[in-house]
C-alpha positions as CSV (number, residue, x, y, z in Angstrom):
1,X,60.0,58.7,145.9
2,X,62.9,60.4,147.8
3,X,64.9,63.1,146.2
4,X,68.2,63.8,147.7
5,X,70.1,67.1,147.4
6,X,72.8,66.9,144.7
7,X,76.2,68.0,146.1
8,X,77.7,70.9,144.1
9,X,81.5,71.5,143.3
10,X,83.7,72.4,145.2
11,X,82.2,70.3,148.0
12,X,85.1,68.2,149.4
13,X,83.2,64.8,149.2
14,X,83.5,65.1,145.3
15,X,87.2,64.8,145.8
16,X,87.2,61.7,148.0
17,X,88.0,58.2,146.9
18,X,84.7,56.5,147.8
19,X,84.6,53.4,150.1
20,X,83.9,49.9,148.9
21,X,80.4,48.6,149.7
22,X,80.5,45.4,151.9
23,X,77.0,45.3,153.2
24,X,74.2,44.6,150.7
25,X,71.1,45.4,152.8
26,X,68.0,47.6,153.0
27,X,70.1,50.7,153.6
28,X,71.9,50.2,150.4
29,X,68.5,49.4,148.6
30,X,67.1,52.8,149.8
31,X,70.3,54.6,148.7
32,X,69.9,53.1,145.2
33,X,66.2,53.9,145.0
34,X,66.9,57.5,146.2
35,X,69.7,58.0,143.8
36,X,67.5,56.8,140.8
37,X,64.7,59.2,141.9
38,X,67.2,62.0,142.3
39,X,68.9,61.3,138.9
40,X,65.5,61.2,137.1
41,X,64.3,64.3,138.9
42,X,67.3,66.2,137.7
43,X,67.0,64.9,134.1
44,X,70.5,63.2,134.4
45,X,71.7,60.0,132.8
46,X,74.1,59.0,135.7
47,X,74.7,59.7,139.3
48,X,77.3,58.5,141.8
49,X,76.8,58.2,145.5
50,X,79.3,61.0,146.4
51,X,77.1,63.4,144.3
52,X,74.4,62.8,147.1
53,X,76.9,63.2,149.8
54,X,77.6,59.5,150.5
55,X,81.2,58.3,150.1
56,X,80.4,54.7,148.7
57,X,81.2,53.0,145.4
58,X,77.6,53.1,144.1
59,X,76.3,54.4,140.7
60,X,73.0,54.5,138.9
61,X,72.7,55.2,135.2
62,X,69.9,55.4,132.5
63,X,71.0,56.5,129.0
64,X,67.6,55.5,127.5
65,X,67.4,51.7,127.8
66,X,66.4,51.5,131.5
67,X,67.9,51.8,134.9
68,X,71.3,50.3,135.6
69,X,72.6,50.0,139.2
70,X,76.1,49.0,140.0
71,X,78.0,48.7,143.3
72,X,81.8,48.6,143.3
73,X,82.1,49.0,139.6
74,X,85.4,48.5,137.9
75,X,86.5,48.7,134.2
76,X,88.0,45.3,133.3
77,X,88.3,45.8,129.5
78,X,88.2,48.7,127.1
79,X,88.7,49.5,123.4
80,X,88.8,52.5,121.2
81,X,88.3,56.1,121.9
82,X,85.4,58.6,121.6
83,X,85.6,62.3,121.7
84,X,82.3,63.4,120.0
85,X,79.9,64.1,122.8
86,X,80.0,67.1,125.2
87,X,80.1,66.0,128.8
88,X,78.5,67.7,131.7
89,X,77.8,67.0,135.4
90,X,74.8,67.5,137.7
91,X,77.3,68.6,140.4
92,X,78.8,71.2,138.1
93,X,75.9,73.0,136.4
94,X,76.6,75.5,133.7
95,X,79.8,73.8,132.4
96,X,80.5,71.2,129.8
97,X,83.7,69.8,128.5
98,X,85.4,67.8,125.8
99,X,86.6,64.6,127.4
100,X,88.4,61.6,125.7
101,X,86.7,58.3,126.9
102,X,86.9,54.7,125.9
103,X,84.3,53.9,123.1
104,X,83.6,50.4,124.5
105,X,84.1,49.1,128.1
106,X,83.3,45.9,130.1
107,X,82.4,46.6,133.7
108,X,82.3,44.3,136.6
109,X,80.6,45.0,140.0
110,X,77.7,43.9,142.0
111,X,74.0,44.2,141.9
112,X,71.9,45.5,144.9
113,X,71.9,41.9,146.4
114,X,75.7,41.4,146.2
115,X,75.7,39.2,143.1
116,X,78.6,39.7,140.7
117,X,77.4,41.3,137.4
118,X,79.1,42.3,134.2
119,X,78.1,44.8,131.7
120,X,79.3,45.7,128.3
121,X,78.7,49.4,127.3
122,X,79.5,51.5,124.3
123,X,79.0,55.1,123.1
124,X,76.9,57.2,125.7
125,X,76.6,54.4,128.2
126,X,80.3,53.8,128.1
127,X,81.0,57.6,128.6
128,X,78.4,57.8,131.4
129,X,79.9,54.7,133.3
130,X,83.4,56.2,133.0
131,X,82.2,59.5,134.2
132,X,80.5,58.0,137.2
133,X,83.4,55.7,138.1
134,X,85.6,58.8,138.0
135,X,83.3,60.4,140.7
136,X,84.0,57.3,142.8
137,X,87.7,58.2,142.5
138,X,87.4,61.8,143.4
139,X,87.9,62.8,139.7
140,X,85.6,65.4,138.0
141,X,85.2,65.8,134.3
142,X,86.7,69.3,134.5
143,X,90.0,67.6,135.7
144,X,90.2,65.5,132.6
145,X,88.6,67.7,129.9
146,X,90.7,69.0,127.0
147,X,88.4,72.0,127.0
148,X,85.8,73.3,129.4
149,X,83.1,75.8,128.4
150,X,80.1,77.6,129.8
151,X,76.6,76.4,128.8
152,X,73.0,77.1,129.7
153,X,72.7,75.4,133.2
154,X,69.5,73.6,132.0
155,X,71.6,71.6,129.5
156,X,74.1,69.8,131.7
157,X,74.5,66.5,129.9
158,X,75.5,63.7,132.3
């Protein structure tokens, strides 16, 4: 188990567009394992590589149905809108926001071995995936929230 330090806002890496992953090797596998350990240790439901200081297009998520890893994720379809769940971020403790997200999305990316994978997500998993993909593009929830408010830092959300 290797816990990495979660980068906090306003660290500049959180504003960079992350690089596409082209090598699916043991270094990537270690990054994925470390990210999952870090996310679980922080009681998060999602984590993007820039949040641990690595500018690569890698995300991990677990909204209650098991760990999902995705490399180079992209949204290829979407439907509907959701606006009923407060959104937070491990990189911005103490704040939450009201963010409009797609209710349903279809993602395409790669697994840890470079195989193309697709995933359909709705509700919380859809919101989480969109939040993490935003991180890969240098966008934070505070940039797209209709409203941002202070909360107990032990209740961050995503």
